[in-house]
C-alpha positions in Angstrom: 71.9 -19.7 151.6 74.4 -20.3 148.8 77.9 -20.7 150.2 81.1 -20.9 148.2 83.1 -24.0 148.9 86.6 -25.0 147.9 87.1 -28.6 146.7 90.5 -30.2 146.4 91.3 -33.6 144.8 93.0 -36.0 147.2 94.5 -39.4 146.9 91.2 -40.9 148.1 88.7 -38.5 146.6 87.9 -34.9 147.5 88.3 -32.6 150.5 85.9 -29.7 150.9 86.0 -26.5 153.0 83.6 -23.6 153.5 85.6 -20.3 153.9 82.6 -18.6 155.5 82.3 -21.4 158.1 85.9 -22.2 159.1 85.3 -25.4 161.0 82.9 -26.7 158.4 84.9 -29.3 156.4 84.3 -32.8 155.0 85.5 -35.3 152.4 84.0 -37.6 149.8 85.1 -40.4 147.6 83.4 -38.8 144.5 82.7 -35.2 143.6 79.0 -35.8 144.1 79.5 -37.4 147.5 81.7 -34.5 148.6 79.0 -32.0 147.5 76.3 -34.0 149.4 78.5 -34.2 152.5 79.3 -30.5 152.5 75.7 -29.6 152.1 74.8 -31.7 155.1 77.8 -30.3 157.1 76.6 -26.7 156.3 73.1 -27.5 157.3 74.3 -29.0 160.6 76.6 -26.1 161.2 73.8 -23.6 160.6 71.5 -25.5 162.9 74.1 -25.4 165.6 74.5 -21.7 165.3 70.8 -21.2 165.5 70.6 -23.4 168.7 73.3 -21.2 170.2 71.4 -18.1 169.4 73.9 -17.0 166.8 73.3 -15.7 163.3 74.6 -17.5 160.2 77.3 -15.5 158.4 76.3 -14.1 155.1 78.0 -15.9 152.2 80.8 -14.0 150.7 80.2 -12.8 147.1 83.8 -13.3 145.8 86.5 -15.7 146.7 90.2 -15.3 145.8 92.6 -18.2 145.9 96.3 -18.0 146.2 98.9 -19.5 143.9 99.1 -22.6 146.2 95.4 -23.3 145.4 95.7 -23.7 141.7 94.5 -27.3 142.0 91.3 -26.3 143.8 87.8 -26.0 142.4 85.4 -23.3 143.7 81.7 -24.0 143.5 78.6 -22.9 145.3 76.4 -25.2 147.5 72.8 -24.3 148.3 72.0 -25.2 151.9 69.8 -24.1 154.7 68.6 -25.4 158.0 66.8 -28.6 157.8 63.2 -28.7 159.0 62.4 -31.2 161.8 60.1 -34.0 160.7 
């Protein structure tokens, strides 16, 4: 699934949130680290939903930010449940 994420620059790097998965948040010192961390967070979140017998929410197609979010970057992260080794 391809979820939209909101990335904000912080004093120490980036904070990232997934609007479709409200408790799915993370940080990273670099943009690349933040993307990798949110991908892993999404995968873990989706696994948790599946373990609880819940369906993953469909990613929203559009995302609107308010005026207070002018410093935010919106991007999409491809993530799915990880397969057990």
